[in-house]
C-alpha positions as CSV (number, residue, x, y, z in Angstrom):
1,M,-50.8,2.6,56.0
2,T,-48.7,1.9,59.1
3,D,-47.4,4.5,61.5
4,S,-43.8,3.7,60.4
5,V,-44.7,4.6,56.8
6,M,-46.4,7.8,57.8
7,N,-43.3,8.8,59.7
8,G,-41.1,8.1,56.7
9,E,-39.3,5.1,58.2
10,H,-38.8,3.2,55.0
11,G,-36.2,2.8,52.3
12,G,-32.7,4.0,53.0
13,H,-29.3,4.7,51.5
14,G,-27.5,1.8,53.1
15,P,-26.1,0.8,56.4
16,G,-25.9,3.6,58.9
17,M,-27.5,6.1,56.5
18,P,-30.6,8.1,57.4
19,T,-33.9,6.7,56.1
20,G,-36.5,9.3,57.0
21,D,-38.3,11.1,54.2
22,G,-37.6,14.5,55.7
23,T,-33.9,13.9,56.0
24,R,-33.8,12.5,52.5
25,A,-35.7,15.4,51.0
26,V,-33.5,18.0,52.7
27,R,-30.3,16.4,51.6
28,A,-31.3,14.9,48.2
29,G,-29.0,15.6,45.3
30,L,-26.5,17.8,47.2
31,P,-22.9,17.6,46.1
32,E,-20.1,16.6,48.4
33,P,-19.3,19.6,50.7
34,V,-16.4,21.8,49.6
35,K,-14.9,24.5,51.9
36,H,-16.2,28.0,51.0
37,E,-18.6,26.7,48.4
38,P,-22.4,26.9,48.8
39,T,-24.2,23.8,50.0
40,L,-26.5,24.0,47.0
41,P,-24.6,25.5,44.1
42,G,-26.4,28.2,42.2
43,P,-27.9,27.7,38.7
44,V,-25.3,27.3,35.9
45,F,-26.3,29.4,32.9
46,A,-24.3,28.0,30.0
47,A,-25.2,27.2,26.4
48,H,-21.8,25.6,25.9
49,F,-18.8,24.6,28.0
50,H,-15.0,24.7,27.4
51,L,-14.3,21.6,25.3
52,P,-10.8,21.5,23.8
53,G,-9.7,18.3,22.1
54,E,-12.0,15.3,21.9
55,P,-15.6,15.9,23.1
56,T,-15.5,13.8,26.2
57,G,-16.7,14.4,29.7
58,P,-20.1,15.1,31.4
59,Y,-20.8,18.6,29.9
60,T,-20.5,19.6,26.3
61,Y,-23.5,21.5,25.2
62,G,-26.5,23.1,27.0
63,R,-29.2,21.0,25.3
64,D,-27.6,17.8,26.4
65,E,-26.5,18.3,30.0
66,N,-26.2,21.0,32.7
67,P,-24.7,20.7,36.2
68,T,-27.9,22.2,37.7
69,W,-30.0,19.4,36.1
70,T,-27.6,16.8,37.4
71,H,-28.1,17.8,41.0
72,L,-31.9,17.9,40.5
73,E,-32.0,14.6,38.7
74,R,-30.0,13.0,41.5
75,A,-32.3,14.4,44.1
76,I,-35.5,13.1,42.3
77,G,-33.9,9.7,41.8
78,E,-33.1,9.5,45.5
79,L,-36.7,10.2,46.3
80,E,-38.2,7.9,43.7
81,S,-36.1,4.9,44.5
82,P,-34.1,5.4,47.7
83,G,-31.1,3.2,48.2
84,R,-31.4,1.5,44.8
85,E,-28.8,1.5,42.1
86,G,-29.4,1.6,38.4
87,V,-32.2,4.2,38.3
88,E,-31.8,7.1,35.9
89,T,-33.7,10.3,36.1
90,L,-34.1,13.0,33.4
91,V,-35.7,16.4,33.8
92,F,-37.8,18.2,31.2
93,A,-39.4,21.5,30.6
94,S,-42.9,20.4,31.7
95,G,-44.8,17.4,32.8
96,M,-46.3,17.0,29.3
97,A,-42.7,17.1,27.8
98,A,-41.9,14.2,30.2
99,I,-45.0,12.3,29.3
100,S,-44.4,12.8,25.6
101,S,-40.8,11.6,25.8
102,V,-41.9,8.2,27.1
103,L,-44.7,7.7,24.7
104,F,-43.0,8.9,21.6
105,S,-39.6,7.3,22.3
106,Q,-41.0,3.8,23.1
107,L,-43.8,3.5,20.5
108,R,-43.7,2.9,16.8
109,A,-46.3,2.7,14.0
110,G,-48.2,-0.5,14.5
111,D,-47.7,-0.7,18.3
112,V,-50.5,-0.7,20.8
113,V,-50.6,1.5,23.9
114,V,-53.2,1.4,26.7
115,L,-54.0,4.8,28.3
116,P,-56.4,5.6,31.2
117,G,-59.8,6.7,29.9
118,D,-60.2,9.0,32.9
119,G,-56.7,10.5,33.1
120,Y,-55.3,14.0,32.7
121,Q,-57.4,16.1,30.2
122,V,-54.5,16.5,27.7
123,L,-54.3,12.8,27.1
124,P,-57.0,12.9,24.4
125,L,-54.8,15.3,22.4
126,V,-51.9,12.9,22.9
127,R,-54.1,10.1,21.7
128,A,-54.9,11.9,18.5
129,Q,-51.2,12.5,17.8
130,L,-50.3,8.8,18.5
131,E,-53.0,7.7,16.2
132,A,-51.8,10.1,13.5
133,Y,-48.5,8.2,13.8
134,G,-50.1,4.8,13.2
135,I,-50.2,3.7,16.9
136,E,-53.3,2.0,18.1
137,V,-54.6,3.5,21.3
138,R,-56.9,1.7,23.7
139,T,-58.4,3.2,26.8
140,A,-60.1,1.9,30.0
141,P,-60.9,3.5,33.4
142,T,-58.5,3.5,36.2
143,G,-60.9,2.0,38.8
144,G,-61.3,-1.7,39.1
145,D,-58.0,-2.4,37.2
146,A,-60.1,-2.1,34.0
147,Q,-57.0,-1.6,31.9
148,L,-56.3,-5.3,32.3
149,D,-59.2,-6.1,29.9
150,V,-57.5,-4.3,26.9
151,L,-53.9,-5.2,27.6
152,D,-53.3,-8.1,25.2
153,G,-50.8,-7.2,22.5
154,A,-49.9,-3.8,24.0
155,K,-46.3,-2.5,23.9
156,L,-46.9,0.1,26.7
157,L,-49.3,0.4,29.5
158,W,-49.8,3.9,30.9
159,I,-51.2,4.1,34.4
160,E,-52.4,7.3,36.3
161,T,-53.1,6.5,39.9
162,P,-54.7,8.3,41.7
163,S,-56.4,9.5,38.5
164,N,-56.8,13.2,37.9
165,P,-59.4,14.5,38.7
166,G,-61.6,11.6,39.7
167,L,-59.1,10.1,42.3
168,D,-59.7,6.5,41.4
169,V,-56.8,4.1,42.2
170,C,-55.7,0.9,40.5
171,D,-53.5,-2.0,41.8
172,V,-50.1,-1.1,40.3
173,R,-48.4,-4.4,41.3
174,R,-51.2,-6.4,39.6
175,L,-51.2,-4.3,36.4
176,V,-47.4,-4.4,36.2
177,E,-47.3,-8.2,36.6
178,A,-49.9,-8.6,33.9
179,A,-48.2,-6.2,31.6
180,H,-44.8,-7.7,32.0
181,T,-46.2,-11.2,31.4
182,R,-47.5,-10.0,28.1
183,G,-44.2,-8.3,27.2
184,A,-45.4,-4.7,27.8
185,L,-43.6,-1.8,29.5
186,V,-45.4,0.1,32.3
187,A,-45.3,3.8,33.0
188,V,-47.0,5.4,36.0
189,D,-47.9,9.0,36.2
190,N,-46.9,9.8,39.8
191,T,-47.8,13.5,39.7
192,L,-50.6,13.5,42.2
193,A,-48.9,11.2,44.7
194,T,-45.3,12.5,44.5
195,P,-42.4,10.2,45.4
196,L,-43.3,10.6,49.1
197,G,-46.8,9.3,48.4
198,Q,-46.0,6.5,46.0
199,R,-42.9,4.9,44.4
200,P,-43.9,3.2,41.2
201,L,-40.5,1.8,40.5
202,E,-40.6,-0.1,43.8
203,L,-44.0,-1.4,42.7
204,G,-42.4,-2.8,39.6
205,A,-43.1,-0.1,37.0
206,D,-40.5,0.6,34.3
207,F,-41.0,4.4,34.3
208,S,-42.2,6.9,37.0
209,V,-43.3,10.1,35.2
210,A,-44.5,13.3,36.8
211,S,-45.1,16.9,36.5
212,G,-42.8,18.7,38.9
213,T,-45.0,21.8,38.4
214,K,-47.4,20.5,41.1
215,Q,-46.7,19.4,44.7
216,L,-43.1,18.3,44.1
217,T,-42.1,22.0,43.9
218,G,-45.2,23.3,45.5
219,H,-45.1,27.0,45.0
220,G,-46.8,27.5,41.6
221,D,-43.8,29.2,40.1
222,V,-42.0,26.5,38.1
223,L,-43.0,24.4,35.0
224,L,-41.0,21.1,35.2
225,G,-41.3,17.4,34.4
226,Y,-39.3,14.3,34.9
227,V,-38.9,10.6,34.0
228,A,-37.3,8.1,36.3
229,G,-36.6,4.6,34.9
230,R,-35.0,1.3,35.7
231,D,-34.2,0.1,32.2
232,A,-31.0,1.5,30.7
233,E,-32.0,0.9,27.1
234,A,-35.4,2.5,27.5
235,M,-34.0,5.5,29.3
236,T,-31.4,6.0,26.5
237,A,-34.3,6.3,24.1
238,V,-36.0,8.8,26.4
239,R,-32.7,10.8,26.6
240,R,-32.4,10.8,22.8
241,W,-36.0,12.1,22.5
242,R,-35.2,15.0,24.9
243,K,-32.1,15.9,22.8
244,I,-34.1,15.7,19.5
245,V,-37.0,17.8,20.7
246,G,-35.1,20.1,23.0
247,A,-37.7,20.0,25.8
248,I,-35.2,21.0,28.4
249,P,-35.7,23.0,31.6
250,G,-33.9,26.3,32.2
251,P,-31.2,26.2,34.8
252,M,-33.1,28.7,37.0
253,E,-36.2,26.5,37.0
254,A,-34.1,23.4,37.8
255,W,-32.4,25.2,40.7
256,L,-35.8,26.5,42.1
257,A,-37.2,22.9,41.9
258,H,-34.2,21.5,43.8
259,R,-34.4,24.2,46.4
260,S,-38.2,23.5,46.8
261,I,-37.7,19.7,47.3
262,A,-36.0,20.4,50.7
263,T,-39.4,21.3,52.1
264,L,-41.3,18.5,50.3
265,Q,-41.9,16.3,53.4
266,L,-43.0,19.2,55.5
267,R,-45.5,20.4,52.8
268,V,-46.8,16.9,51.9
269,D,-47.4,15.9,55.5
270,R,-49.2,19.2,56.4
271,Q,-51.3,19.1,53.2
272,N,-52.2,15.4,53.4
273,A,-53.3,15.8,57.0
274,T,-55.4,18.8,56.2
275,A,-56.9,17.1,53.1
276,L,-58.2,14.3,55.3
277,R,-59.7,16.9,57.7
278,V,-61.3,18.7,54.8
279,A,-62.7,15.5,53.3
280,T,-64.1,14.4,56.7
281,A,-65.8,17.8,57.2
282,L,-67.3,17.8,53.6
283,R,-68.6,14.3,54.0
284,A,-71.0,15.5,56.6
285,R,-72.6,18.1,54.3
286,P,-75.8,17.0,52.5
287,E,-75.2,19.2,49.5
288,I,-72.0,17.4,48.7
289,T,-72.1,14.3,46.5
290,G,-69.5,12.1,44.9
291,L,-66.9,13.0,47.5
292,R,-63.5,11.3,46.8
293,Y,-60.3,11.2,48.9
294,P,-58.3,7.9,49.0
295,G,-57.5,8.6,52.7
296,L,-61.1,8.3,53.8
297,P,-61.7,4.8,55.3
298,D,-64.9,4.5,53.3
299,D,-63.5,5.7,50.0
300,P,-63.8,3.1,47.2
301,S,-60.1,3.4,46.6
302,H,-58.9,3.3,50.3
303,K,-58.1,-0.4,50.5
304,I,-55.8,-0.6,47.5
305,A,-54.4,2.9,48.1
306,S,-53.4,1.8,51.6
307,Q,-51.5,-1.2,50.2
308,Q,-49.4,0.8,47.8
309,M,-49.4,4.5,48.8
310,L,-47.3,6.0,51.6
311,R,-49.5,9.1,51.7
312,Y,-52.8,9.9,50.1
313,G,-52.3,13.2,48.4
314,C,-53.6,16.7,48.8
315,V,-56.5,16.7,46.3
316,V,-60.2,16.2,47.3
317,S,-62.9,16.1,44.7
318,F,-66.7,16.4,45.1
319,T,-69.8,17.5,43.2
320,L,-72.4,20.2,43.9
321,A,-75.8,20.0,42.3
322,T,-75.4,22.4,39.5
323,R,-72.8,24.5,37.6
324,A,-74.3,27.7,39.1
325,R,-74.1,26.3,42.6
326,A,-70.5,25.3,42.2
327,D,-69.6,28.7,40.8
328,R,-71.3,30.5,43.7
329,F,-69.4,28.4,46.1
330,L,-66.0,29.0,44.5
331,D,-66.6,32.7,44.3
332,A,-67.5,32.8,48.0
333,L,-64.2,31.2,49.2
334,R,-61.7,33.6,50.8
335,L,-58.7,31.3,51.5
336,V,-59.0,29.2,48.4
337,E,-57.8,30.7,45.1
338,G,-59.6,30.0,41.8
339,A,-56.9,28.4,39.7
340,T,-56.1,25.3,37.8
341,S,-53.2,22.9,38.7
342,F,-52.8,21.5,42.3
343,G,-50.2,20.8,45.0
344,G,-49.3,24.4,45.9
345,V,-48.9,25.7,49.4
346,R,-51.9,28.0,48.8
347,S,-55.2,26.1,48.4
348,T,-56.8,26.3,45.0
349,A,-60.1,25.0,43.5
350,E,-61.9,25.0,40.3
351,R,-65.0,23.7,38.6
352,R,-63.2,21.2,36.5
353,G,-65.9,21.0,33.8
354,R,-65.1,24.5,32.6
355,W,-62.2,23.1,30.5
356,G,-64.4,20.6,28.7
357,G,-61.8,17.8,28.7
358,D,-62.9,15.8,31.7
359,A,-66.0,13.5,31.9
360,V,-67.3,15.0,35.1
361,P,-70.6,16.6,36.1
362,E,-71.0,20.4,35.6
363,G,-70.8,20.9,39.4
364,F,-67.7,18.8,39.9
365,V,-65.0,20.6,42.0
366,R,-61.4,19.7,42.3
367,L,-59.9,21.1,45.5
368,S,-56.2,21.3,46.1
369,V,-55.5,21.6,49.8
370,G,-52.7,23.9,50.7
371,A,-50.6,24.6,53.9
372,E,-53.1,26.9,55.6
373,D,-54.1,26.2,59.2
374,P,-56.6,23.3,58.9
375,E,-59.2,25.0,61.2
376,D,-59.2,28.1,59.0
377,L,-59.5,26.2,55.8
378,V,-62.3,24.0,57.0
379,A,-64.2,27.0,58.4
380,D,-63.8,28.9,55.0
381,L,-65.2,25.9,53.1
382,L,-68.1,25.4,55.4
383,R,-68.9,29.1,55.5
384,A,-68.9,29.3,51.7
385,L,-71.3,26.3,51.5
386,D,-73.7,28.0,54.0
387,E,-73.6,31.3,52.3
388,T,-74.3,30.0,48.9
389,A,-77.0,27.4,49.7
390,D,-80.0,27.3,47.4
């Protein structure tokens, strides 16, 4: 990862337009300025719109479109694929609503889909539903590009990189090329990386899908998801699925998300830098095993992550010897809240095995690094390890 990438000097809106990630995040999706109007219009609360005569125009009914969604969708699209035309973005009520919209709009009975075997813990529930609809589901781990081995005959390849919670990374370009050669579409779950950490569409993927609940919005107060895609026909199917299911965000949630994106680059850079300091400090502790952070030079995923990621993320994972040891450690933390999810400005951590859906050791801890002072956070983690030693 070069210094120019770290500083956000990539992409762009065209000749003479700003290219920095911070500038882009602050201005993404804003309407043209109008005298005496707010720079970011407030949420539009409307179930229906004035619609005399023929039903034409951008806004007809609240389940189909909303001006607040439009601003947010434009903002996310500008981050996911800056300076490129033909990318459509749709927002949803949650990350799982976005994931479901791609899977169930693109697949039919008899189709084959390849999922990561080490991905988000709700994917096994998704698998069961897909199989109930007569869709064949194959799985393989993220690491080592293992999904290549089960790709033949697939209609859709679903990639999650870095994987949650294990933080393995796969070669998106390689997988995309192999999938497209076989006639398969490719969707990448970009939740952990965010558009400032990775741009799947620029790596060749057909869909970039994410939960906006996490670092994109960053304050733990919004449930949101989105799908960004390059293929108009495929995105029409996704839009139709959203209309049928009604998995739409409220205007207040959409507005809060758009407002939060303005600080995305500030939050991401602070959290990423602190995550590397945390991982470096934990690496020196003998009681820590299985430490993973793609930003560490000796991490198994570092090489490929550095080739396709702009930033490495805010999540660090590691294992303590036993469930009891991990629980004592988590209870002793003062600056890290015990909570699920990740990406918020306040650090959180949990013993991931408590949910039962991840193939991880009982003492496995997923730590989401927040925006606290790095020195304070590292000191808190090391103190908690010392105080809870066996």
